[in-house]
MARMAR-547050 format. One line per 8 residues: number of its first residue (from 0); their letters; for each residue x, y, z of N, C-alpha, C. Coordinates in steps of 0.001 Angstrom, whole numbers, always signed. Layout:
N
NUM = A = X,Y,Z,X,Y,Z,X,Y,Z ~ ...
//
This chain:
303
0 = MRAAAIDV = -7683,-10535,-23982,-8251,-10484,-22866,-8020,-9222,-22218 ~ -9369,-8944,-22026,-9353,-7840,-20640,-9812,-8271,-19431 ~ -8734,-7744,-18354,-8523,-8514,-17664,-8547,-7206,-16183 ~ -9594,-7388,-14844,-9138,-6351,-14064,-8799,-6868,-12664 ~ -8250,-6068,-11573,-7963,-6639,-10210,-8677,-5420,-9384 ~ -9468,-5537,-8619,-9917,-4564,-7586,-8688,-5209,-6173 ~ -8302,-4289,-5233,-7607,-4354,-3947,-8095,-3528,-2706 ~ -8925,-4345,-2304,-9283,-3733,-767,-8366,-3655,+499
8 = GTNSTRLL = -7644,-2834,+192,-6753,-2226,+1372,-7597,-1842,+2804 ~ -6717,-1799,+3455,-6888,-1156,+5113,-7335,+415,+4849 ~ -7058,+1202,+4177,-7138,+2309,+4187,-7740,+2882,+2478 ~ -7333,+2287,+1147,-7412,+2429,+170,-8564,+1283,-613 ~ -8998,+1501,-1727,-9942,+648,-2639,-9502,+400,-3973 ~ -8630,+83,-4508,-8269,+400,-5910,-8888,-585,-7436 ~ -8243,-22,-8636,-9048,-638,-9232,-7650,-668,-10526 ~ -7237,-1435,-11309,-6535,-1667,-12699,-7558,-2191,-13481
16 = VAEECPGG = -8087,-1735,-14353,-8376,-2792,-15864,-7266,-2439,-16991 ~ -7105,-3779,-17468,-5688,-4170,-18264,-6308,-4751,-19459 ~ -5395,-5012,-20195,-5880,-5257,-21793,-4155,-6132,-21995 ~ -4708,-7392,-22444,-3229,-8399,-22329,-2524,-8083,-24179 ~ -1665,-7729,-23509,-597,-7689,-24833,+497,-8426,-25171 ~ +1277,-8708,-26205,+2649,-9077,-25973,+3410,-8639,-25349 ~ +4245,-9763,-24082,+5009,-9171,-23401,+4115,-8994,-22438 ~ +3116,-8767,-21858,+2268,-8585,-20913,+892,-7918,-20961
24 = FRPLERRL = +1033,-6539,-20221,-510,-5760,-20657,-279,-4367,-20486 ~ -1406,-4200,-21295,-1715,-2664,-21495,-2760,-1763,-20301 ~ -2331,-1035,-18922,-3330,-569,-18922,-4016,+209,-18963 ~ -5609,+84,-19051,-6378,+1289,-19553,-7457,+1913,-18401 ~ -7209,+1452,-17189,-7606,+2440,-16300,-7330,+2272,-15064 ~ -6495,+3376,-14279,-6400,+2964,-12675,-7466,+3941,-11723 ~ -7869,+3485,-10841,-8737,+4355,-10116,-8187,+4151,-8866 ~ -8421,+4636,-7751,-8040,+4818,-6064,-9186,+5749,-5552
32 = RITRLGQD = -9448,+5130,-4302,-10834,+5719,-3553,-10226,+5439,-2233 ~ -9746,+6766,-974,-9578,+6345,+171,-11202,+5854,+1023 ~ -11274,+4730,+1325,-12171,+4188,+1867,-12110,+4033,+3371 ~ -10962,+3953,+4129,-10767,+3161,+5388,-11580,+2199,+5897 ~ -11573,+1040,+4775,-12118,-394,+5673,-11699,-383,+6851 ~ -10415,-266,+6776,-10094,-860,+8671,-10066,+208,+9908 ~ -11100,+1336,+9512,-11404,+2040,+10637,-11631,+1278,+11732 ~ -10716,+1561,+12712,-11038,+823,+14442,-10705,-591,+14002
40 = VDRRRVLS = -10409,-1300,+13097,-10151,-2699,+12821,-9273,-3401,+14403 ~ -7955,-2534,+14514,-7072,-2851,+15261,-7402,-3014,+16433 ~ -8231,-1848,+16933,-9123,-2065,+18607,-10088,-3086,+18714 ~ -11158,-3527,+17749,-12537,-3588,+17930,-12516,-5203,+17273 ~ -11439,-5528,+15713,-11558,-6818,+15530,-12860,-6809,+14499 ~ -13903,-5975,+14517,-14799,-6021,+13420,-14541,-4888,+11983 ~ -15451,-5153,+11433,-15725,-4489,+10140,-16706,-2977,+10648 ~ -16672,-1697,+10900,-17714,-1224,+11180,-18699,-902,+10165
48 = PEALRRTL = -20117,-945,+10657,-21153,-820,+9339,-21079,+442,+8078 ~ -20078,+1415,+8657,-20304,+2932,+8039,-19346,+2503,+7002 ~ -18148,+1878,+7233,-16622,+1767,+6646,-17261,+400,+5582 ~ -18013,-674,+6197,-18019,-1397,+5358,-19276,-744,+3651 ~ -20084,+31,+4235,-21072,+486,+3600,-20387,+1679,+2240 ~ -19094,+2122,+2724,-18113,+3289,+2037,-17719,+2201,+1044 ~ -17253,+1432,+1378,-16345,+201,+625,-17110,-336,-611 ~ -18140,-1341,+262,-18684,-1603,-1249,-19286,-390,-2183
56 = AVVADYAA = -19753,+337,-1833,-20326,+1704,-2659,-19183,+1822,-3574 ~ -17882,+1768,-3054,-16639,+1965,-4270,-16490,+914,-5305 ~ -16834,-379,-4383,-16913,-1461,-5093,-17651,-1495,-6205 ~ -18785,-938,-6124,-20026,-1318,-7294,-19322,-53,-7842 ~ -19072,+749,-8059,-18590,+1735,-8942,-17640,+1278,-9848 ~ -16460,+58,-9471,-15755,-39,-10009,-16315,-1517,-10853 ~ -17205,-2254,-10484,-17607,-2856,-11234,-18701,-2590,-12110 ~ -19171,-1463,-11954,-19883,-595,-13374,-18392,-231,-14191
64 = VCGEYGVE = -17377,+44,-13820,-16333,+165,-14875,-15731,-552,-15338 ~ -15727,-2221,-14741,-15300,-3520,-15271,-16403,-3970,-16639 ~ -17738,-3619,-16155,-18605,-3849,-17335,-18563,-2990,-18458 ~ -18308,-1447,-17766,-18058,-1011,-19743,-17069,-1155,-20305 ~ -15780,-1645,-19744,-14597,-1922,-20816,-15082,-3516,-20760 ~ -16200,-4133,-20848,-16096,-5596,-21128,-15225,-6090,-20441 ~ -14652,-6481,-19360,-13685,-7556,-18622,-14148,-8868,-18491 ~ -12958,-9711,-18627,-13698,-11001,-19129,-12801,-11584,-17675
72 = ALRVTGTS = -12022,-10961,-16840,-11768,-11821,-15919,-11541,-11156,-14582 ~ -12180,-11434,-13314,-12092,-10211,-12342,-11212,-10756,-11402 ~ -10140,-10347,-10481,-9811,-10875,-9283,-10438,-9367,-8537 ~ -10975,-9889,-7057,-11173,-8949,-5875,-10682,-9470,-4790 ~ -9435,-8576,-4024,-8962,-9077,-3078,-8821,-8196,-1842 ~ -9020,-9272,-910,-8856,-8183,+800,-7597,-8286,+1491 ~ -7342,-7579,+2459,-5593,-7594,+2879,-6260,-7721,+4297 ~ -5135,-6723,+4817,-4731,-6814,+6237,-6268,-6510,+7219
80 = AVRDAANK = -7093,-5462,+6721,-8378,-5474,+7587,-9181,-6442,+7532 ~ -9520,-6960,+6104,-10233,-8346,+6350,-9692,-9439,+7122 ~ -8718,-9696,+6916,-7889,-10808,+7427,-8200,-10915,+9366 ~ -8126,-9629,+9334,-8372,-9415,+11003,-9148,-9440,+11502 ~ -10630,-9142,+10536,-12224,-8828,+11177,-12342,-9961,+11128 ~ -13673,-10177,+12379,-14198,-11636,+12538,-15747,-11347,+11919 ~ -16286,-10154,+11413,-17088,-10035,+10613,-16610,-10132,+9170 ~ -16033,-10731,+8533,-15384,-10691,+7188,-16247,-11423,+6246
88 = DDFLRGVA = -17124,-12134,+6747,-18208,-12707,+5866,-19356,-11776,+5656 ~ -19156,-10486,+6305,-20336,-9981,+5518,-19912,-9050,+4426 ~ -18551,-8639,+4624,-17742,-7821,+3387,-17667,-9230,+2080 ~ -17294,-10401,+2270,-16841,-11776,+1666,-18684,-11356,+503 ~ -19558,-11556,+1309,-20737,-11442,+595,-21580,-10274,-114 ~ -21214,-8926,+488,-21399,-8104,-46,-20583,-7578,-1614 ~ -19147,-8364,-1399,-18448,-8048,-2744,-18900,-9221,-3656 ~ -19307,-10244,-3181,-19703,-11409,-3731,-20951,-10693,-4945
96 = ALTGVRPE = -21886,-10384,-4212,-22957,-9683,-4701,-22927,-8546,-5582 ~ -21826,-7977,-5791,-21936,-6710,-6343,-21065,-7221,-7517 ~ -19867,-7713,-7269,-18873,-8579,-8663,-19456,-9503,-9324 ~ -19922,-10431,-8505,-20573,-11980,-9184,-18774,-12608,-8959 ~ -17613,-12293,-8769,-16927,-13104,-7783,-16934,-13170,-6433 ~ -16177,-14224,-5906,-16141,-14428,-4613,-14343,-13484,-4190 ~ -14581,-12643,-3409,-13234,-12498,-3053,-12324,-13205,-2452 ~ -11184,-13087,-2509,-9920,-13853,-2150,-9197,-12771,-799
104 = ILTGEQEG = -9156,-13364,+318,-8547,-12761,+1526,-7166,-13286,+1214 ~ -5891,-12387,+882,-4726,-12914,+971,-4246,-12658,+2307 ~ -3140,-13610,+2415,-2317,-13950,+3177,-1313,-13076,+3118 ~ -302,-12668,+3980,+513,-11898,+4380,+1532,-11986,+2907 ~ +1687,-13099,+3026,+2904,-14070,+1924,+2177,-14106,+551 ~ +766,-14230,+393,+643,-14305,-1236,+576,-12570,-1596 ~ -92,-11337,-523,+93,-10291,-547,+1270,-9871,-1326 ~ +2660,-10104,-681,+3737,-9916,-999,+4104,-10406,-1949
112 = FATFTGAV = +4063,-11750,-2327,+4274,-12132,-3435,+4088,-11333,-5074 ~ +2880,-10737,-4900,+2018,-9755,-5890,+2453,-8873,-5844 ~ +2920,-8344,-4896,+3462,-7233,-4501,+4976,-7168,-5650 ~ +5636,-7806,-4641,+6962,-8149,-5569,+7288,-8238,-7319 ~ +5934,-9379,-7349,+5593,-9314,-9144,+5332,-8244,-9680 ~ +4486,-6981,-9228,+4269,-5894,-9846,+5349,-4970,-9791 ~ +6113,-5117,-8538,+6754,-3706,-8659,+7847,-3878,-9248 ~ +8877,-5175,-9335,+9819,-5282,-10212,+9531,-5280,-11746
120 = SDLAGPGP = +8370,-5647,-12092,+8012,-5958,-13705,+8618,-4667,-14560 ~ +9171,-3645,-14255,+9684,-2680,-15350,+10936,-2145,-14546 ~ +11522,-2768,-13489,+12905,-1928,-12653,+13981,-2220,-14008 ~ +14740,-1294,-13793,+15949,-1616,-14853,+17136,-1789,-13907 ~ +18353,-2642,-14338,+18967,-2675,-13134,+19039,-3880,-12487 ~ +19968,-4148,-12270,+20033,-6182,-12019,+19379,-6029,-10118 ~ +18976,-6939,-10097,+18484,-7029,-8594,+19806,-7350,-7380 ~ +19633,-7896,-6670,+18182,-8112,-5675,+17801,-7027,-4891
128 = FVVVDIGG = +16085,-7275,-4830,+15838,-6517,-3945,+14756,-6311,-2775 ~ +14744,-5530,-1764,+13828,-5653,-1054,+12827,-4488,-1366 ~ +11712,-5435,-1375,+10159,-4354,-1971,+9717,-4249,-132 ~ +9216,-2915,-305,+8594,-2516,+1249,+7141,-1838,+543 ~ +6103,-2137,+1214,+4594,-2263,+965,+3986,-1943,+2177 ~ +3660,-545,+2403,+3412,+55,+3552,+1987,+266,+3222 ~ +1385,-212,+3983,-161,-298,+4093,-1233,-6,+4918 ~ -2290,+90,+4914,-3105,+1027,+5970,-3009,+101,+7662
136 = GSTELIYG = -3162,-1035,+7053,-2769,-2044,+8215,-1548,-2996,+8461 ~ -841,-3445,+7587,+343,-4149,+7573,+1259,-3475,+6688 ~ +2495,-3521,+6895,+3652,-3777,+6219,+4205,-4918,+5772 ~ +4278,-4685,+4354,+5084,-6266,+3699,+6706,-5869,+3092 ~ +7547,-7069,+3418,+8743,-6828,+3377,+9187,-8204,+2332 ~ +9565,-7885,+883,+9839,-9001,+389,+11032,-9078,-320 ~ +11892,-10163,-472,+13179,-9864,-792,+13470,-11180,-1720 ~ +14034,-10746,-3014,+14116,-11676,-4061,+15396,-10472,-5001
144 = DTAPEHIV = +15004,-11574,-6322,+16241,-11067,-7290,+14841,-11058,-8489 ~ +14718,-11921,-9103,+13843,-12331,-10275,+12583,-12507,-9770 ~ +12263,-13255,-8647,+11411,-13456,-7852,+11522,-13574,-6580 ~ +10027,-13466,-5787,+10462,-13340,-4238,+10943,-14570,-3463 ~ +11875,-14607,-2802,+12655,-15614,-1900,+11923,-15590,-370 ~ +11809,-14677,+274,+11599,-14301,+1508,+10329,-13658,+1593 ~ +9341,-13482,+2561,+8215,-12432,+2708,+8187,-12963,+3988 ~ +8307,-11626,+4767,+7465,-10800,+5845,+6444,-10026,+6073
152 = SLDIGCVR = +5502,-10429,+6897,+4166,-9462,+7118,+4192,-8971,+8263 ~ +4574,-7716,+8569,+4107,-6951,+10234,+2862,-6317,+10078 ~ +2253,-5985,+11158,+1293,-5399,+11549,+1822,-3959,+11912 ~ +1947,-3407,+11320,+2582,-1783,+11737,+1876,-1137,+10338 ~ +922,-1019,+9943,+846,-259,+8825,+162,+1357,+9479 ~ +139,+1943,+8476,-47,+3768,+8895,-1361,+4012,+9585 ~ -2462,+3454,+9253,-3706,+3507,+9791,-3686,+3062,+11662 ~ -3224,+1572,+11351,-2984,+712,+12763,-1749,+1877,+13446
160 = MLEKHIGS = -858,+2025,+12999,+74,+2777,+13769,-606,+4371,+14290 ~ -1626,+5260,+13366,-2189,+6343,+13949,-2780,+6101,+14766 ~ -4106,+4660,+14911,-4836,+5024,+15692,-4730,+4178,+17377 ~ -3436,+3454,+16933,-3040,+3320,+18371,-2147,+3849,+19064 ~ -1280,+4634,+18357,-334,+5422,+19076,-662,+6941,+18990 ~ -1228,+7858,+18226,-1134,+9376,+17772,-2215,+9862,+18244 ~ -2600,+10499,+18950,-4352,+11068,+19819,-3490,+12780,+19517 ~ -2876,+13110,+19757,-2381,+14879,+19515,-2731,+15605,+17923
168 = DPPRPAEL = -2773,+16584,+18235,-2887,+17342,+16842,-1729,+18398,+16543 ~ -753,+18801,+16388,+241,+17716,+15441,+418,+16262,+16467 ~ +946,+15383,+16043,+1778,+14725,+17206,+2807,+14985,+17920 ~ +2809,+14756,+18990,+3788,+14919,+19977,+5113,+14319,+19859 ~ +6010,+14706,+20236,+7323,+13727,+19833,+7395,+12215,+20515 ~ +6661,+12469,+21600,+6480,+10547,+22568,+5332,+9726,+21329 ~ +4261,+10581,+20807,+3388,+9558,+19943,+4326,+8855,+19134 ~ +5489,+9969,+18156,+5902,+9858,+17299,+7392,+8297,+17746
176 = EAVRSEAD = +7569,+8654,+18723,+8612,+7769,+19236,+7628,+6358,+19650 ~ +6664,+6407,+19799,+6000,+5284,+20118,+5892,+4472,+18458 ~ +5418,+5136,+17669,+5307,+4454,+16561,+6728,+3767,+15963 ~ +7748,+4573,+16255,+9509,+4140,+15684,+9311,+3315,+16867 ~ +9355,+2880,+17699,+9729,+1851,+18695,+9175,+834,+18406 ~ +7273,+796,+17887,+7205,-217,+17775,+7760,-1026,+16071 ~ +7282,-339,+15264,+8599,-327,+14080,+9649,-1080,+14025 ~ +10624,-663,+14836,+11950,-867,+15195,+12084,-1807,+15759
184 = ARLAEAAG = +10971,-2581,+16729,+11264,-3783,+16971,+10361,-4845,+16469 ~ +9883,-4573,+15155,+8959,-5636,+14284,+9869,-5820,+13522 ~ +10827,-4507,+13102,+11848,-4667,+11917,+12989,-5753,+12398 ~ +13363,-5547,+13768,+14512,-6140,+14072,+14475,-7763,+13832 ~ +13045,-8432,+14221,+12855,-9727,+13810,+12952,-9996,+12561 ~ +12262,-8983,+11567,+11718,-9266,+10313,+13187,-9387,+9673 ~ +14460,-8432,+9742,+15161,-8413,+8853,+16065,-9835,+8917 ~ +16207,-10135,+10011,+16862,-11450,+10422,+15922,-12336,+9439
192 = KLGAPAGT = +14864,-12660,+9811,+13944,-13575,+8642,+14172,-12965,+7247 ~ +14487,-12085,+6766,+14195,-11694,+5536,+15870,-12093,+4774 ~ +16849,-11799,+5661,+18010,-12281,+4678,+18780,-12040,+4179 ~ +18075,-9993,+3602,+18842,-9736,+2792,+19970,-8915,+3191 ~ +21254,-8867,+2287,+22225,-8081,+2809,+22008,-6489,+2945 ~ +22794,-6045,+3824,+22765,-4762,+3667,+23129,-3891,+3043 ~ +22292,-3214,+2244,+22438,-2136,+1633,+21765,-2595,+219 ~ +20830,-3765,+453,+20340,-4236,-927,+19248,-2883,-1364
200 = RLIGVAGT = +19082,-2902,-2433,+18307,-2027,-3756,+17147,-1958,-2917 ~ +16240,-752,-2372,+15088,-745,-1955,+14399,-238,-2405 ~ +13177,-882,-2863,+11818,-455,-3629,+10617,-439,-2915 ~ +10013,+655,-3241,+9125,+1033,-1941,+7756,+1358,-2920 ~ +6424,+574,-2459,+5278,+811,-2806,+3973,+1107,-2424 ~ +3192,+1528,-2870,+1844,+2047,-2219,+2090,+3636,-1645 ~ +417,+3885,-967,+459,+5494,-658,+1324,+6139,+38 ~ +1882,+5824,+778,+2953,+6685,+1706,+4324,+7117,+938
208 = VTQLAALK = +5021,+6024,+319,+6195,+6035,-258,+5769,+7454,-1787 ~ +4714,+7230,-2203,+4225,+7640,-3818,+3598,+8905,-3127 ~ +3024,+9282,-2212,+2950,+10896,-1722,+4078,+11498,-1316 ~ +4787,+10567,-577,+6330,+11215,-676,+7051,+11722,-1578 ~ +6775,+11068,-2665,+7631,+11595,-3689,+7232,+12661,-4468 ~ +5789,+12492,-4352,+5318,+13627,-4816,+5638,+15184,-4097 ~ +5461,+15254,-2726,+5998,+16024,-1995,+7394,+16675,-2307 ~ +8037,+15616,-2320,+9616,+15722,-3214,+9331,+16775,-4224
216 = SGTRVYDP = +8924,+15936,-5417,+8887,+16289,-6731,+8093,+18124,-6595 ~ +6975,+18249,-5797,+6878,+19651,-5978,+5604,+19746,-6960 ~ +5225,+18832,-7277,+3954,+19103,-8016,+3005,+19670,-7559 ~ +1863,+20111,-7795,+697,+20870,-7237,-174,+19790,-7208 ~ -493,+18428,-8110,-958,+17278,-8094,-537,+16082,-7969 ~ -914,+15401,-7727,-75,+13901,-7507,-279,+13408,-8715 ~ +816,+13256,-9837,+897,+12930,-10926,+1856,+11338,-10748 ~ +1684,+9970,-11377,+1945,+8972,-11081,+3073,+8784,-12244
224 = EVTHHMVL = +3079,+9889,-13245,+3812,+9350,-14117,+5201,+10335,-13612 ~ +5006,+11297,-12835,+6205,+12222,-12209,+6871,+10828,-11042 ~ +6406,+10386,-10120,+6525,+10042,-9026,+7356,+8681,-9687 ~ +7314,+7821,-10542,+6984,+6487,-10607,+9069,+6578,-11168 ~ +9620,+5531,-9969,+10923,+5095,-10186,+11678,+7083,-9575 ~ +10885,+7680,-8900,+11967,+8631,-8421,+12540,+7939,-7323 ~ +13329,+8594,-6847,+14337,+7928,-5711,+14314,+9206,-4644 ~ +13816,+8653,-3507,+13991,+9227,-2240,+15286,+8664,-1251
232 = SHGDVRRL = +16045,+10148,-842,+16772,+9816,-139,+16553,+9623,+1361 ~ +17589,+9066,+2329,+17194,+9161,+3934,+16989,+10282,+4402 ~ +17569,+11583,+3933,+17181,+12682,+4236,+16401,+13626,+3691 ~ +15853,+13185,+2437,+14545,+13433,+1971,+13409,+13356,+2867 ~ +13374,+11734,+3264,+12264,+11306,+4029,+12260,+11846,+5563 ~ +13601,+11813,+5823,+13653,+12920,+7178,+12882,+14464,+7300 ~ +13509,+14543,+6217,+13384,+16395,+6042,+11606,+16652,+5842 ~ +11443,+15265,+5089,+9513,+15255,+4452,+8422,+14967,+6100
240 = LRRLASLP = +9556,+14338,+7070,+8597,+14144,+8175,+8612,+14989,+9241 ~ +9764,+15360,+9216,+9821,+16525,+10064,+8828,+17704,+9863 ~ +9101,+17952,+8375,+8060,+19004,+8135,+6155,+18594,+8564 ~ +6139,+17448,+7712,+4658,+16776,+7860,+4172,+16720,+9645 ~ +4675,+16476,+10437,+4646,+16114,+11428,+4400,+17114,+12298 ~ +5319,+18661,+11759,+4955,+19794,+12746,+3839,+20381,+12057 ~ +2929,+20200,+11276,+1676,+20485,+10975,+769,+20151,+11622 ~ -500,+20862,+12088,-1850,+20215,+12266,-2425,+19550,+11029
248 = LERRKRIR = -3476,+18690,+11505,-3947,+18431,+10591,-5062,+19341,+9150 ~ -5162,+20150,+9852,-5680,+20710,+9047,-4915,+21351,+8150 ~ -3667,+21702,+8227,-2900,+22237,+7318,-2441,+21209,+6454 ~ -2045,+19888,+6761,-1901,+19336,+5968,-2496,+18469,+4995 ~ -4111,+18718,+5576,-5216,+18553,+4402,-5131,+19361,+3422 ~ -4370,+20751,+3371,-4665,+22133,+2333,-3538,+21725,+1402 ~ -2208,+21106,+1914,-1083,+20703,+631,-1964,+19504,-404 ~ -1694,+20334,-1522,-2324,+19954,-2736,-1756,+18788,-2964
256 = ALEEGRAD = -597,+18122,-3001,-398,+17323,-3779,-404,+15798,-2939 ~ -1318,+16007,-1821,-1848,+14951,-919,-3125,+14710,-1399 ~ -3423,+13036,-1560,-4938,+12514,-2068,-5519,+13066,-738 ~ -6893,+13275,-900,-7907,+13648,+81,-8081,+11972,+1086 ~ -7606,+12135,+2243,-7949,+10599,+2780,-6459,+10339,+3674 ~ -5313,+11185,+3014,-3675,+10825,+3430,-3475,+11632,+4475 ~ -3966,+12626,+4474,-3124,+13935,+5861,-3036,+13377,+7093 ~ -3834,+12418,+6971,-3521,+11715,+8377,-2768,+10585,+9046
264 = VIVPGAVI = -2886,+9870,+7986,-1644,+8601,+8082,-325,+8870,+7195 ~ -178,+9903,+6663,+835,+10197,+6017,+2048,+10471,+7140 ~ +2006,+10802,+8181,+2996,+11010,+9285,+3261,+9675,+9954 ~ +2507,+8657,+10134,+2848,+7227,+10865,+3556,+6616,+9298 ~ +2697,+6960,+8469,+3562,+6088,+7277,+5301,+6588,+7211 ~ +5363,+7843,+7337,+6749,+8300,+6864,+7711,+7734,+8118 ~ +7389,+7381,+9044,+8225,+7087,+10207,+8530,+5475,+9802 ~ +7477,+4793,+9687,+7690,+3512,+9378,+8562,+3257,+8454
272 = LLAVMEAF = +8520,+4020,+7160,+9528,+4382,+6020,+11002,+4675,+6334 ~ +11303,+5378,+7301,+12271,+5716,+7585,+12649,+4586,+8916 ~ +11709,+3898,+9369,+12559,+2735,+9982,+12702,+1762,+9576 ~ +12201,+1433,+8350,+12484,+360,+7371,+13517,+547,+6370 ~ +14106,+1832,+6155,+15558,+2289,+5837,+16867,+2073,+6546 ~ +16471,+2328,+7572,+17562,+2327,+8518,+17535,+907,+9153 ~ +16462,+12,+9303,+16497,-1376,+9413,+17302,-1992,+8456 ~ +17413,-1677,+7166,+17857,-2049,+5694,+19010,-1620,+5591
280 = DAPEVTVS = +19631,-786,+6219,+20910,+58,+5482,+20795,+589,+4473 ~ +19895,+1403,+3839,+19341,+1827,+2871,+19135,+3122,+2460 ~ +20119,+3395,+1652,+20612,+5362,+1732,+19173,+5845,+925 ~ +18750,+5200,+213,+17737,+5750,-634,+16108,+4471,-595 ~ +15277,+4768,-1369,+14409,+4325,-1722,+13986,+4512,-3399 ~ +13593,+3377,-4327,+13300,+3614,-5227,+11572,+3411,-5290 ~ +11007,+4593,-5856,+9204,+4584,-5614,+8724,+4036,-7046 ~ +7894,+2560,-6924,+7359,+2082,-7462,+5873,+2231,-7814
288 = EKDILDGL = +5179,+3032,-8763,+3675,+3025,-8759,+3058,+1815,-9164 ~ +3978,+829,-9774,+3341,-480,-9951,+3539,-1426,-8879 ~ +2783,-1951,-8372,+2154,-2968,-6999,+1693,-4153,-7077 ~ +973,-4356,-6172,-111,-5286,-5949,-754,-5710,-7375 ~ -1602,-4519,-7501,-2718,-4633,-8460,-1951,-5055,-10277 ~ -467,-4812,-10455,-40,-4959,-11354,+439,-6650,-11275 ~ +769,-6723,-9957,+894,-8443,-9888,-50,-9429,-9938 ~ -1181,-8956,-10130,-2652,-10029,-9709,-3197,-9643,-10841
296 = ILEMLEP = -3099,-8804,-12109,-3009,-9064,-13551,-2262,-9829,-14030 ~ -762,-9905,-13967,+138,-10568,-14537,-189,-12164,-13969 ~ -608,-12364,-12588,-813,-14048,-12366,-1935,-14155,-12978 ~ -2981,-13241,-13404,-4213,-13802,-14523,-4222,-14294,-15198 ~ -3055,-13484,-16119,-2487,-13554,-17552,-1575,-14616,-17704 ~ -881,-15441,-16345,+34,-16371,-16649,-473,-17529,-17770 ~ +453,-18290,-18516,-167,-19454,-19028,-431,-20565,-18258
//
């Protein structure tokens, strides 16, 4: 069977097409486009017409790709931005008309479960793990061994923190401190709920972590095969954050390893990652290119 998952996040819209095979699945196609569906959602609590048009245009492209591959089963999910929007029905109707399936609005817990399943699916070595998914609107933290045991979703995504706290170019120290203070406050409560022992192995997924790995690797073009299972130390993240935060946006946009649309949100994302590492006393984070999309496919293929 061929299956596909489309994940519509606050910052990006992504596609995974896969073919079932013994023991799991074989990826056939992965795509990512920065669509920024969550533009101004934190402030206005609605999806803007422009952001909705951008996102639905990409969903239409992905639906065509699914047709080309002969996909038999499709899931479309919306996460933080859709959860927060008063006009989410506009999104639901638009996606249903383009794909023929009604999209699912995942709760933070559902999002975390699928993310954990995907992220640990090919990890070497024993657990337990804390998986961190820094999205555009929210950050999910999931603790478990072979399956999630505790999941916490926090409204401290990189787009949300950019729009809420950063207005200078490059960011002023006080703005970065505002991001860090809010992240620390949310994480202090989350760490208690998660119940992970200090020093538990930290696994990072999604754009902030993978893009920082690409910058550490020195590759001129982002390559998931290079970044998958790379390790970022606490010092790596601090150095990369210091460098990126010192550059004006136009300079960051010229960094070839950064995907288009990441240059503005990479700084608050890195602040959040550093706060997570310190909250869980993690000296390093292992980067996983497998994430919620892989988890959604695995859930679809369950007998």
